[in-house]
C-alpha positions in Angstrom: -13.3 -3.2 -15.8 -17.0 -3.9 -16.1 -19.0 -1.8 -18.5 -21.3 0.7 -16.9 -24.5 -1.0 -18.1 -26.0 -4.5 -18.0 -25.4 -5.1 -14.3 -26.5 -8.5 -13.1 -25.6 -11.1 -10.5 -24.5 -14.7 -10.9 -28.0 -16.0 -10.4 -29.0 -14.9 -13.9 -31.0 -11.8 -13.0 -31.1 -9.1 -15.7 -28.6 -9.0 -18.5 -25.0 -10.2 -18.0 -22.2 -7.8 -17.2 -19.5 -7.5 -19.9 -15.8 -7.0 -19.3 -13.7 -5.1 -21.9 -11.6 -7.1 -24.3 -8.4 -5.9 -22.6 -9.0 -6.0 -18.8 -6.7 -3.8 -16.7 -6.2 -4.6 -13.1 -5.2 -2.1 -10.4 -2.1 -4.1 -9.8 -0.8 -3.5 -13.4 0.2 -0.1 -12.1 3.5 -0.7 -10.3 2.9 2.3 -7.9 -0.3 0.6 -6.6 -0.5 -2.4 -4.4 -3.2 -4.6 -2.9 -3.9 -1.9 -0.3 -5.5 0.1 -3.1 -8.3 -2.3 -3.4 -11.5 -1.8 -1.4 -14.5 -4.1 -0.7 -17.1 -4.0 -3.5 -19.6 -6.9 -3.1 -21.6 -5.8 -6.1 -18.6 -5.8 -8.4 -17.5 -9.2 -7.1 -20.9 -10.6 -8.0 -20.5 -9.1 -11.5 -17.1 -10.6 -11.9 -18.4 -14.0 -10.8 -21.3 -13.7 -13.3 -18.9 -12.8 -16.1 -16.8 -15.8 -15.2 -19.8 -18.0 -15.6 -20.6 -16.3 -18.9 -17.0 -16.9 -20.2 -16.9 -20.6 -19.2 -20.2 -21.2 -21.1 -19.0 -19.2 -24.0 -15.8 -21.2 -24.3 -17.9 -24.3 -24.5 -20.1 -22.8 -27.2 -17.1 -21.7 -29.3 -15.4 -25.1 -29.0 -18.5 -27.0 -29.9 -19.2 -24.7 -32.9 -16.1 -26.2 -34.5 -16.5 -29.7 -33.1 -13.7 -29.4 -30.6 -13.9 -31.5 -27.5 -13.9 -29.7 -24.2 -13.0 -30.6 -20.7 -13.2 -28.4 -17.6 -10.7 -28.4 -14.8 -11.8 -27.1 -11.5 -9.0 -24.8 -10.2 -7.6 -24.8 -6.7 -5.5 -22.3 -4.8 -3.3 -22.1 -1.7 -5.7 -22.0 1.2 -3.5 -23.0 4.2 -0.3 -21.1 3.6 -1.3 -17.9 2.0 -3.0 -15.1 3.9 -5.4 -12.6 2.3 -3.8 -9.9 0.1 -6.0 -7.2 1.6 -8.3 -7.1 4.6 -10.9 -4.4 5.3 -13.2 -3.6 8.2 -16.9 -3.7 7.8 -18.4 -0.4 6.6 -19.1 2.1 9.3 -17.1 0.5 12.1 -16.8 3.2 14.8 -13.3 4.3 15.7 -13.6 3.0 19.3 -14.6 -0.5 18.1 -11.8 -0.4 15.5 -9.3 0.3 18.2 -10.6 -2.5 20.4 -10.5 -4.8 17.4 -6.8 -3.8 16.7 -5.9 -4.5 20.3 -7.6 -7.9 20.3 -6.0 -8.8 17.0 -2.6 -7.9 18.4 -3.2 -10.0 21.5 -4.2 -12.9 19.3 -1.1 -12.7 17.2 1.2 -12.4 20.3 -0.5 -15.3 22.0 -0.3 -17.4 18.8 3.4 -16.6 18.4 4.0 -17.8 22.0 2.0 -21.0 21.5 -0.8 -20.0 23.8 -3.4 -21.2 21.4 -6.5 -21.0 23.7 -5.7 -17.4 24.6 -5.2 -16.6 20.9 -8.5 -18.2 19.9 -10.4 -16.4 22.7 -9.0 -13.0 21.5 -9.9 -13.9 17.9 -13.4 -14.8 18.8 -13.9 -11.6 20.7 -12.6 -9.6 17.7 -15.0 -11.5 15.4 -17.9 -10.2 17.4 -16.8 -6.7 16.4 -16.0 -7.4 12.8 -16.8 -10.7 11.1 -15.5 -9.8 7.7 -11.8 -9.2 8.3 -9.9 -11.7 6.2 -6.6 -11.7 8.1 -8.5 -12.4 11.3 -10.2 -15.5 9.8 -6.8 -16.6 8.5 -5.3 -16.4 11.9 -8.2 -18.3 13.3 -7.7 -21.0 10.7 -4.0 -21.3 11.6 -4.8 -21.6 15.3 -7.3 -24.4 14.6 -4.7 -26.2 12.4 -2.2 -26.1 15.3 -4.9 -27.4 17.6 -5.5 -30.3 15.2 -9.1 -29.2 14.5 -9.0 -29.6 10.7 -12.7 -29.2 10.0 -12.8 -25.8 11.8 -9.5 -24.8 10.2 -10.9 -25.5 6.7 -14.0 -23.4 7.4 -11.9 -20.4 8.8 -9.4 -20.5 6.0 -12.1 -20.7 3.4 -13.8 -17.7 5.0 -10.4 -15.8 4.9 -10.3 -16.5 1.2 -13.8 -15.2 0.6 -13.2 -12.0 2.6 -9.9 -11.2 0.8 -10.7 -7.7 -0.7 -8.0 -8.2 -3.3 -9.3 -11.4 -4.7 -6.4 -12.9 -6.6 -7.4 -16.6 -5.9 -10.2 -18.7 -7.3 -13.3 -18.1 -5.3 -15.5 -21.0 -4.0 -18.4 -19.6 -6.0 -16.3 -19.9 -9.2 -15.3 -23.5 -8.3 -19.0 -24.3 -7.9 -19.8 -22.7 -11.3 -17.4 -25.0 -13.1 -19.0 -28.1 -11.6 -22.5 -26.8 -12.3 -21.8 -25.9 -15.9 -20.0 -29.3 -16.5 -23.1 -31.1 -15.2 -25.6 -28.9 -17.1 -23.7 -29.0 -20.4 -22.5 -32.6 -20.2 -18.8 -31.6 -20.2 -16.1 -33.9 -18.5 -14.8 -32.2 -15.4 -11.4 -32.9 -13.9 -11.8 -31.9 -10.2 -8.3 -30.7 -9.6 -9.5 -29.0 -6.3 -10.4 -32.4 -4.9 -7.1 -34.0 -6.1 -5.1 -31.3 -4.4 -7.0 -31.8 -1.1 -6.3 -35.6 -1.3 -2.6 -34.9 -1.6 -2.4 -32.1 0.9 -1.6 -32.2 4.6 -4.9 -32.4 6.5 -6.8 -32.2 3.2 -6.2 -28.4 3.0 -4.3 -27.0 0.0 -1.0 -25.5 1.0 2.6 -24.9 0.2 3.5 -28.5 -0.7 1.6 -28.1 -3.9 1.6 -24.3 -4.4 4.6 -22.0 -4.6 2.5 -18.9 -4.1 -1.2 -18.1 -4.0 -2.2 -20.0 -7.2 0.8 -21.3 -9.0 1.6 -24.9 -8.4 5.0 -26.3 -7.4 6.7 -28.8 -9.7 4.9 -31.5 -7.7 1.6 -29.7 -8.2 2.1 -29.5 -11.9 3.1 -33.2 -12.0 -0.1 -34.1 -10.1 -2.2 -32.1 -12.6 -0.4 -33.3 -15.7 -0.6 -37.0 -14.8 -4.2 -36.9 -13.8 -5.1 -34.8 -16.8 -3.4 -37.4 -19.0 -5.4 -40.2 -17.4 -8.6 -38.1 -17.6 -8.1 -37.6 -21.4 -7.6 -41.3 -21.9 -10.6 -42.1 -19.7 -12.8 -39.9 -21.9 -11.2 -41.2 -25.1 -9.9 -37.8 -26.1 -6.5 -39.4 -26.1 -6.3 -43.1 -27.1 -3.2 -44.9 -25.8 -2.8 -48.4 -24.5 -1.9 -48.9 -20.8 1.5 -50.2 -21.7 2.4 -47.4 -24.0 0.9 -44.8 -21.6 3.0 -46.2 -18.6 6.2 -46.0 -20.6 5.4 -42.6 -22.0 4.7 -41.2 -18.6 8.0 -42.5 -17.2 9.9 -41.2 -20.3 8.4 -37.7 -20.2 8.8 -37.5 -16.4 12.5 -38.4 -16.6 13.0 -35.9 -19.5 11.3 -33.1 -17.7 13.2 -33.7 -14.4 16.5 -33.8 -16.3 15.7 -30.5 -18.0 14.9 -28.5 -14.8 17.4 -25.6 -14.7 18.1 -25.0 -11.0 19.5 -21.6 -11.7 16.5 -20.5 -13.7 14.1 -22.0 -11.1 16.0 -20.2 -8.3 15.8 -17.0 -10.3 12.1 -17.4 -10.8 11.5 -18.1 -7.2 13.6 -15.1 -6.2 11.6 -12.9 -8.5 8.4 -14.3 -7.1 9.6 -13.5 -3.6 10.2 -9.9 -4.6 6.7 -9.6 -5.9 5.3 -11.1 -2.7 7.3 -8.8 -0.6 6.1 -5.8 -2.7 2.5 -7.0 -2.1 3.1 -7.1 1.7 3.2 -10.9 1.9 6.3 -11.1 4.1 5.8 -14.6 5.5 5.0 -16.0 2.1 7.9 -14.1 0.6 10.4 -15.5 3.1 9.3 -19.0 2.5 9.8 -18.7 -1.3 13.1 -16.8 -0.8 14.4 -19.7 1.3 13.8 -22.1 -1.6 15.5 -19.6 -4.0 18.5 -19.3 -1.7 18.9 -23.1 -1.6 19.1 -23.1 -5.4 21.1 -19.9 -6.0 23.5 -19.7 -3.0 25.2 -16.3 -2.7 22.9 -14.0 -4.6 22.9 -10.2 -4.5 19.2 -9.9 -5.3 18.3 -12.2 -2.4 20.2 -10.1 0.0 18.4 -7.0 -1.4 15.0 -8.6 -0.9 15.9 -9.5 2.7 16.9 -5.9 3.2 13.5 -4.7 1.9 11.8 -7.2 4.3 13.9 -6.0 7.2 13.0 -2.4 6.4 9.3 -3.4 6.4 9.8 -4.8 9.9 11.4 -1.6 11.0 14.8 -3.2 11.5 17.0 -0.7 9.7 20.3 -2.0 10.9 19.5 -5.4 9.6 18.5 -3.9 6.3 21.7 -2.0 6.0 23.6 -5.3 6.7 21.7 -7.1 3.9 22.3 -4.3 1.4 26.0 -4.3 2.2 26.1 -8.1 1.6 24.4 -7.5 -1.7 27.0 -5.0 -2.7 29.8 -7.4 -1.7 28.4 -9.9 -4.2 27.8 -7.2 -6.8 29.4 -3.8 -6.1 27.7 -2.2 -9.1 24.1 -3.3 -8.2 22.1 -0.1 -8.7 19.1 -1.1 -6.7 21.2 -2.2 -3.7 23.2 1.1 -4.0 19.9 3.0 -4.0 18.4 1.1 -1.1 21.5 1.3 1.1 21.7 5.0 0.3 18.1 5.5 1.5 18.6 3.4 4.6 21.7 5.4 5.5 20.0 8.7 4.7 17.3 7.7 7.2 20.0 7.1 9.8 21.5 10.6 9.1 24.6 9.2 7.4 24.0 11.8 4.7 27.5 12.0 3.2 27.8 8.2 2.7 24.3 8.0 1.4 25.0 10.8 -1.2 28.1 8.9 -2.5 26.1 5.6 -2.9 23.3 7.3 -4.7 25.7 9.1 -7.0 27.2 5.7 -7.8 23.8 4.2 -8.5 23.1 6.9 -11.1 26.6 6.5 -12.6 25.8 2.8 -13.1 22.4 3.5 -14.4 21.9 7.1 -15.5 18.2 6.6 -16.2 17.4 5.4 -12.7 14.6 7.8 -11.8 14.2 6.7 -8.2 17.9 7.1 -7.5 17.7 10.7 -8.9 14.8 11.4 -6.5 16.7 10.0 -3.5 19.9 11.8 -4.4 17.8 15.0 -4.5 16.7 14.2 -0.9 20.3 13.7 0.2 21.5 16.9 -1.5 18.7 18.8 0.0 19.7 17.6 3.5 23.2 18.8 2.7 21.8 22.2 1.8 22.8 21.8 -1.9 19.4 22.9 -3.0 20.1 23.9 -6.6 21.6 20.5 -7.5 18.9 18.8 -5.6 16.3 20.6 -7.8 18.1 19.3 -10.9 17.9 15.7 -9.7 14.2 16.0 -8.8 13.5 17.5 -12.3 15.5 14.6 -13.8 13.4 12.1 -11.9 10.2 13.6 -13.2 11.7 13.8 -16.7 12.3 10.0 -16.4 8.6 9.6 -15.5 8.9 8.8 -11.8 5.4 8.2 -10.7 3.7 9.5 -7.5 3.2 12.8 -5.7 6.2 12.8 -3.4 8.8 13.8 -6.0 6.7 16.9 -6.9 6.2 17.7 -3.2 9.9 17.5 -2.6 10.7 19.6 -5.6 8.0 22.2 -4.6 9.6 22.5 -1.1 13.1 22.9 -2.7 11.8 25.7 -4.9 10.1 27.3 -2.0 13.3 27.3 0.0 15.1 29.0 -2.9 12.5 31.8 -3.0 10.7 30.6 -6.1 7.1 30.3 -5.0 5.7 30.2 -8.5 7.5 26.9 -9.3 6.6 25.7 -5.8 2.9 26.4 -6.4 3.1 24.6 -9.8 4.5 21.4 -8.3 2.2 21.4 -5.2 -0.7 21.6 -7.6 0.6 18.7 -9.6 1.0 16.7 -6.4 -2.6 17.5 -5.4 -3.9 16.3 -8.7 -2.1 13.0 -8.1 -3.2 12.7 -4.4 -6.1 15.1 -3.8 -6.5 13.9 -0.2 -3.0 14.9 0.9 -3.6 17.4 3.7 0.0 18.4 4.2 0.3 19.2 0.5 -2.8 21.4 0.5 -1.4 23.3 3.5 2.0 23.7 1.8 0.3 25.0 -1.3 -1.4 27.6 0.9 1.9 28.6 2.4 3.5 28.9 -1.0 0.6 31.1 -2.2 1.3 33.4 0.8 5.0 33.6 -0.3 3.7 34.5 -3.8 1.7 37.3 -2.1 -1.6 35.7 -3.3 -3.5 36.0 0.0 -6.9 35.5 -1.6 -6.0 32.1 -3.1 -4.1 31.1 0.0 -7.2 31.9 2.2 -9.4 29.8 -0.1 -7.0 26.8 0.3 -7.0 27.1 4.1 -10.7 27.6 4.4 -11.2 24.5 2.1 -9.0 22.5 4.5 -11.1 23.8 7.5 -14.3 22.8 5.8 -13.0 19.3 5.4 -11.1 19.1 8.7 -12.6 21.6 11.2 -10.2 20.7 14.0 -6.9 21.1 12.0 -5.2 23.7 14.2 -2.5 24.7 11.7 -5.1 25.5 9.0 -7.2 27.5 11.5 -4.2 29.4 12.6 -3.1 30.2 9.0 -6.6 31.4 8.0 -6.8 33.5 11.2 -3.4 35.1 10.5 -4.4 36.0 6.9 -7.8 37.4 7.8 -6.5 39.5 10.7 -3.3 41.0 9.4 -4.1 42.0 5.8 -3.9 45.7 5.0 -7.5 45.5 3.6 -9.0 43.3 6.3 -12.6 44.1 7.2 -14.3 43.9 10.6 -16.1 40.8 9.2 -12.7 39.3 8.3 -11.3 40.0 11.8 -14.4 38.5 13.4 -13.9 35.3 11.5 -10.2 35.4 12.4 -11.1 35.6 16.1 -13.2 32.4 15.9 -10.5 30.6 14.1 -7.7 31.8 16.4 -9.6 30.9 19.6 -10.4 27.5 18.3 -6.8 26.8 17.3 -5.6 27.9 20.7 -8.1 25.6 22.4 -7.1 22.7 20.3 -3.5 23.2 21.2 -4.4 23.8 24.9 -2.9 27.3 24.7 0.6 25.8 24.6 1.7 26.5 21.0 3.7 29.8 20.7 2.8 30.2 17.0 -0.9 29.8 17.6 -0.7 32.2 20.7 1.2 34.7 18.6 -1.7 34.7 16.1 -4.3 34.9 18.8 -2.5 37.9 20.3 -2.4 39.6 16.9 -6.1 39.1 16.4 -6.8 40.6 19.9 -4.8 43.6 18.8 -6.8 43.8 15.6 -10.0 44.3 17.5 -8.5 46.7 20.0 -8.1 44.3 23.0 -4.5 45.3 23.6 -4.2 44.1 27.2 -5.3 40.6 26.1 -3.0 40.9 23.1 0.0 41.8 25.3 -0.6 39.1 27.9 -1.1 36.4 25.2 2.0 37.6 23.3 4.0 37.5 26.6 3.0 33.8 27.1 3.8 33.1 23.5 7.2 34.6 23.9 7.9 32.5 27.0 6.9 29.3 25.2 9.1 30.2 22.2 12.1 30.8 24.4 11.6 27.5 26.2 11.5 25.8 22.8 14.7 27.7 21.8 12.8 29.1 18.8 14.9 32.2 18.6 13.7 33.6 15.3 10.0 33.1 16.4 10.8 34.7 19.8 12.3 37.7 18.0 9.2 38.3 15.9 6.8 37.9 18.9 8.9 40.4 20.9 8.6 43.0 18.2 4.8 42.5 18.0 4.6 42.6 21.9 6.2 46.1 21.9 3.6 47.2 19.3 0.7 45.9 21.4 2.0 47.6 24.5 1.9 50.8 22.4 -1.7 50.0 21.4 -0.7 49.4 17.8 -2.1 46.4 15.8 0.2 44.5 13.5 -0.6 44.8 9.8 1.4 42.9 7.1 2.7 44.7 4.0 1.3 42.6 1.2 2.2 45.0 -1.6 
């Protein structure tokens, strides 16, 4: 993280920005992925400037103790790795964003079917709307590659790299800085970027030399090592005769090749695939996973990762199949037990899901996520008290995120404990302040706790932020119109909220119409109240909402007797 002062750009203006000694990235938090990054051009300039400062400082430190220095220009996977995170230009209107999404979808579909000209046409139209979307530039580069237009492909793929909001690859500006500093400070510069291009298909760095976004394959490391050795000899940092050097290279190459542990390599690739899948890089994850499967054979974790990827595609049945295969290989694999349990829970196979999740906890008692998911399953079974215990255990085990608190709050609310429900809704809001549903649920819990004043503040806050949220308008109208101490001003506000909620729901929501009828009665418009309640009753019956219909029927009788409805809030 940059310090708050000393802001500058990479062109040397003002003082240089300074990064803390221990830099923390957003991605160090396992609950946050690349999607949490947003475009910040100023910060990127600061990071580039700090990169330049660090390279120069390393040279100064080395020379202060008479150590020789060489600089290696880094390279990254340009051709076979899409941006980690793309973002629209600031202020793009919703209509244009929708058109962009449609064109992007058309382009992807045409590309998948091999209709390259159609795909390119759609991409170019989308670029007219938003020229800074990284994934769009990447798709354009892939299309040009398949057309054989390598020059345009290189430009588009480079642009995709530059517009990646989550910049986890070396930026072109940083590569240029290495060369500029090397020339200015008279430091030898091994241009690994150019070496990679010379050994890559079409001169564009890709999967033949990079296993992921930046880490080389064995062939990539070999290319770097051999050229680095020659470079050190060339600059007389290492002095070895040609004969000795040739023999040493062969000996070391053979030794390293013989020591490659296929199991360890396969495991490393499998773990990398899991990380890529977590980061949303499904195509890249699958490519690496294929390499891991070749090395490892039948492997439970590979099946689990394939299940996660299938879930991401929305193919739940395929995911269930992969998780079952994982458990055939390792019946006590807690993550696979958990994942299969969740998949089955989402398919309404609640009893089997519950058994699997219980087994996951039996295998690993401290598995916080499994406790949370078992709570969900038990809640579905109506076993609320035990569900609460598992939610509490998940929190005790430091499960991160708002959802476990939301689920626990709802469980407490269903057990008639609004105080605990309020407590956990508030914690969830501290974690995710923008969660509308949680704010609304907090308001509902406050009503259950007979704290109408606080509840009204919550609903009015929601309305201020989201004026067209009908459920919040309806809740606020109900509170304002039915309280035993409601004033004429309260009821006037209630009328405005209730009418707007009814308009937003096209006068077709029985709950909203019940509120509107109640507000009409509160101002003495009993004929309007009765006719509106009658329509609400009909809609409730059509929806088979028997309990709601019963409540509306009781209020309708009151309105026919010219009596308003007032809640007992004591």
